[in-house]
C-alpha positions as CSV (number, residue, x, y, z in Angstrom):
1,M,80.7,-79.8,74.0
2,N,77.6,-78.6,73.1
3,K,74.0,-79.3,73.9
4,R,73.6,-80.8,70.7
5,T,76.4,-82.5,70.3
6,A,75.7,-84.3,74.1
7,I,72.0,-84.9,73.3
8,L,72.9,-87.2,70.0
9,L,75.8,-89.3,72.1
10,A,72.8,-90.0,75.1
11,A,70.7,-90.9,71.8
12,A,73.4,-92.7,70.1
13,C,74.2,-94.6,73.9
14,T,71.0,-95.7,74.7
15,V,70.0,-97.1,71.0
16,L,73.8,-99.2,71.9
17,I,72.4,-99.8,74.8
18,G,69.2,-101.4,74.2
19,V,70.3,-103.6,71.1
20,W,72.3,-105.2,73.7
21,A,69.9,-106.0,76.2
22,S,67.5,-107.2,73.5
23,W,70.1,-109.4,72.4
24,P,69.0,-112.4,73.3
25,V,65.6,-112.0,71.8
26,L,67.1,-110.3,69.0
27,K,68.9,-114.0,68.1
28,T,65.6,-115.7,68.4
29,L,63.9,-113.9,65.6
30,P,64.4,-116.0,62.6
31,D,63.3,-118.7,64.8
32,L,60.2,-116.9,65.4
33,F,59.3,-116.3,61.6
34,N,60.1,-119.9,61.1
35,V,57.1,-121.2,63.7
36,M,54.8,-118.1,61.6
37,R,55.1,-120.1,58.0
38,S,53.3,-123.6,56.8
39,F,54.5,-126.9,56.8
40,T,56.2,-128.4,53.8
41,V,57.1,-131.5,52.7
42,T,59.8,-131.8,49.9
43,V,59.3,-135.5,48.3
44,H,62.5,-136.7,45.8
45,N,61.1,-140.4,44.3
46,Q,64.4,-142.3,43.8
47,S,62.2,-145.4,43.5
48,D,61.8,-146.9,40.2
49,Y,58.0,-146.3,40.6
50,D,55.9,-143.4,40.2
51,I,54.1,-142.4,43.0
52,V,50.3,-142.0,42.1
53,S,48.8,-140.9,45.5
54,V,50.2,-138.6,48.7
55,E,47.7,-138.3,51.6
56,T,49.5,-135.8,54.8
57,G,47.5,-135.6,57.7
58,I,48.0,-135.1,61.7
59,R,48.5,-138.1,63.2
60,S,46.6,-137.1,66.6
61,G,43.6,-135.6,64.8
62,D,41.3,-135.8,61.7
63,T,42.9,-133.2,59.7
64,R,44.0,-134.6,56.5
65,D,45.0,-133.2,53.5
66,T,45.6,-134.9,49.7
67,F,47.8,-133.7,47.2
68,T,46.5,-134.7,44.1
69,Q,49.1,-134.7,41.6
70,G,51.5,-137.7,40.9
71,I,55.5,-137.9,41.6
72,P,56.5,-140.0,38.9
73,S,60.2,-142.0,39.2
74,G,63.2,-139.5,39.2
75,K,60.7,-136.4,40.1
76,T,61.1,-133.7,43.1
77,V,57.7,-132.2,44.3
78,K,57.3,-129.9,47.5
79,I,53.9,-130.5,49.1
80,T,52.5,-127.6,51.3
81,P,49.3,-129.8,52.8
82,D,46.9,-127.8,53.9
83,L,46.6,-129.0,58.0
84,S,45.6,-127.1,61.1
85,F,44.8,-128.2,64.8
86,V,45.2,-127.4,68.0
87,G,47.6,-128.7,70.8
88,E,50.8,-131.0,69.9
89,G,50.9,-133.9,67.2
90,A,52.9,-135.4,64.2
91,I,52.8,-135.2,60.7
92,Y,52.5,-137.9,58.5
93,L,51.9,-138.5,55.0
94,N,50.6,-141.6,53.1
95,Y,51.6,-142.5,49.8
96,T,51.2,-145.3,47.4
97,D,53.2,-146.2,44.0
98,S,52.2,-147.6,41.1
99,R,52.0,-151.2,42.2
100,K,49.3,-150.3,44.4
101,E,51.6,-150.4,47.4
102,T,51.5,-147.7,50.6
103,K,53.7,-146.7,52.8
104,E,53.8,-144.5,56.2
105,V,56.1,-142.3,56.7
106,I,55.9,-139.6,60.1
107,V,57.6,-136.4,58.3
108,C,57.1,-134.5,61.6
109,G,57.7,-136.0,64.3
110,Y,56.4,-133.0,67.0
111,T,54.5,-130.0,66.1
112,E,52.5,-127.5,67.6
113,S,52.3,-125.2,64.8
114,V,52.1,-127.1,61.8
115,S,55.4,-125.1,60.5
116,G,58.9,-125.7,59.3
117,S,59.8,-128.2,56.6
118,S,60.8,-131.8,55.9
119,E,62.7,-133.9,52.8
120,L,61.6,-137.4,52.2
121,T,63.5,-139.2,50.0
122,I,61.9,-142.3,48.9
123,R,63.8,-145.3,47.5
124,N,62.8,-148.6,46.2
125,D,63.6,-150.7,49.7
126,D,63.3,-147.4,52.1
127,T,62.9,-143.9,53.0
128,A,65.9,-141.3,54.3
129,L,63.8,-137.9,56.1
130,K,65.1,-135.0,57.1
131,Q,62.8,-132.9,59.7
132,E,63.1,-129.0,61.0
133,C,59.7,-128.9,62.7
134,Y,58.1,-126.3,65.1
């Protein structure tokens, strides 16, 4: 084996050992990228009534954001609220329908970084929520 082949073989082994040793960290990279993105909530209005106003905010703080568009019955919208805080908290969503009935839903039960996503389905008598918050 000549010197060049030995150097290439040693470099390849070093790279493989480095990847193997850092595999636990590399596996968590998708989670790290999720933490760096904004929080979004997708609202599916499956009720018979239009949603006329939506407010999101941090339960343990005073930051909140208002979504200015309505959500017609049968429509879906994706909302990225402008929220920030330091510490731990929960994200709520208040909505008012065309009957002037207002309801509050916790759309993110726990967050430290106001990131991740939730899907809220609003029906006439109840709501359903899927959340993946960070």
